[in-house]
C-alpha positions in Angstrom: 91.7 51.1 67.0 92.7 51.9 63.4 95.4 49.3 63.8 93.0 46.6 64.9 90.5 47.6 62.1 93.3 47.2 59.5 94.2 43.8 60.9 90.6 42.6 60.7 90.2 43.9 57.2 93.5 42.2 56.1 92.3 38.9 57.7 88.9 39.2 55.8 90.7 39.7 52.5 92.2 36.2 53.0 88.9 34.6 54.1 86.3 34.9 51.5 83.5 34.9 50.8 82.1 36.0 54.2 79.2 37.7 55.9 80.6 40.4 58.3 78.4 41.9 61.0 79.3 45.1 62.7 76.9 45.6 65.6 76.3 48.8 67.4 78.1 50.6 64.5 76.9 54.0 65.9 79.8 53.8 68.4 82.2 53.9 65.5 80.3 56.0 63.0 78.8 58.5 65.5 77.4 61.6 64.0 80.1 64.3 63.9 77.5 66.9 64.5 76.2 65.3 67.6 79.6 64.3 69.0 81.2 67.7 68.3 84.8 67.6 69.5 84.2 64.5 71.6 85.2 62.1 68.9 88.6 60.7 69.8 91.5 60.8 67.2 91.7 57.0 67.6 88.0 56.3 66.8 88.1 58.9 64.0 91.1 57.0 62.6 89.4 53.6 62.9 86.3 55.1 61.2 88.5 56.4 58.3 90.3 53.1 58.0 87.1 51.2 57.5 85.5 53.8 55.3 88.5 54.0 53.0 88.8 50.1 52.9 85.1 49.8 52.0 85.5 52.3 49.1 88.1 50.1 47.6 86.7 46.7 48.6 86.5 44.1 45.9 86.3 40.8 47.8 83.0 38.9 47.9 81.8 39.8 51.2 78.5 41.0 52.6 79.0 43.8 55.2 76.1 44.3 57.6 76.1 47.3 59.9 73.5 47.1 62.7 72.3 49.9 65.0 69.2 50.7 66.9 70.2 54.3 67.2 70.2 55.5 63.6 69.8 59.1 64.7 73.2 59.0 66.2 74.8 57.7 62.9 77.1 59.8 60.8 75.1 61.1 57.8 77.9 60.8 55.4 78.4 57.1 56.4 74.7 56.4 56.1 74.6 57.8 52.5 77.2 55.2 51.6 75.0 52.1 52.4 73.6 50.3 49.3 70.5 49.2 51.2 68.8 49.9 54.5 66.4 47.6 56.2 64.4 48.7 59.2 63.1 46.4 61.9 60.6 47.7 64.4 60.5 46.3 67.9 59.3 42.7 68.3 55.7 42.0 68.8 54.4 40.3 72.0 53.9 37.1 70.0 57.6 37.2 68.8 58.9 37.7 72.2 56.7 34.9 73.6 58.0 32.6 70.8 61.7 33.3 71.6 61.1 32.8 75.4 59.3 29.6 74.7 62.1 28.3 72.5 64.8 29.1 75.0 62.8 27.7 77.9 62.6 24.4 76.1 66.3 24.4 75.2 67.2 25.2 78.9 64.8 22.6 80.2 66.3 20.1 77.9 69.9 20.7 79.1 69.2 21.3 82.7 70.7 19.1 85.3 
């Protein structure tokens, strides 16, 4: 909600520096063209609260917005990002490495 977004931003102003990750940001900044009239007033208010706060933000924070659905993102919001970094899907070797790591961790801590 816009109220919760405001509370989170107020808390962040008192806790700096920080790295702030918003995952699945397309749920908040969904393309208005794609959503049509389905964007709820509350979600629109939360989006506006964050958008306006970021325009005035002066604290030493790094905001990271993550999505795997860029095509669903609002174009106006996307144009405001200072940098965009694209990651493709993981390779077979990368997946195997992660699985091997966690298999070792789980084996170490299993009963």
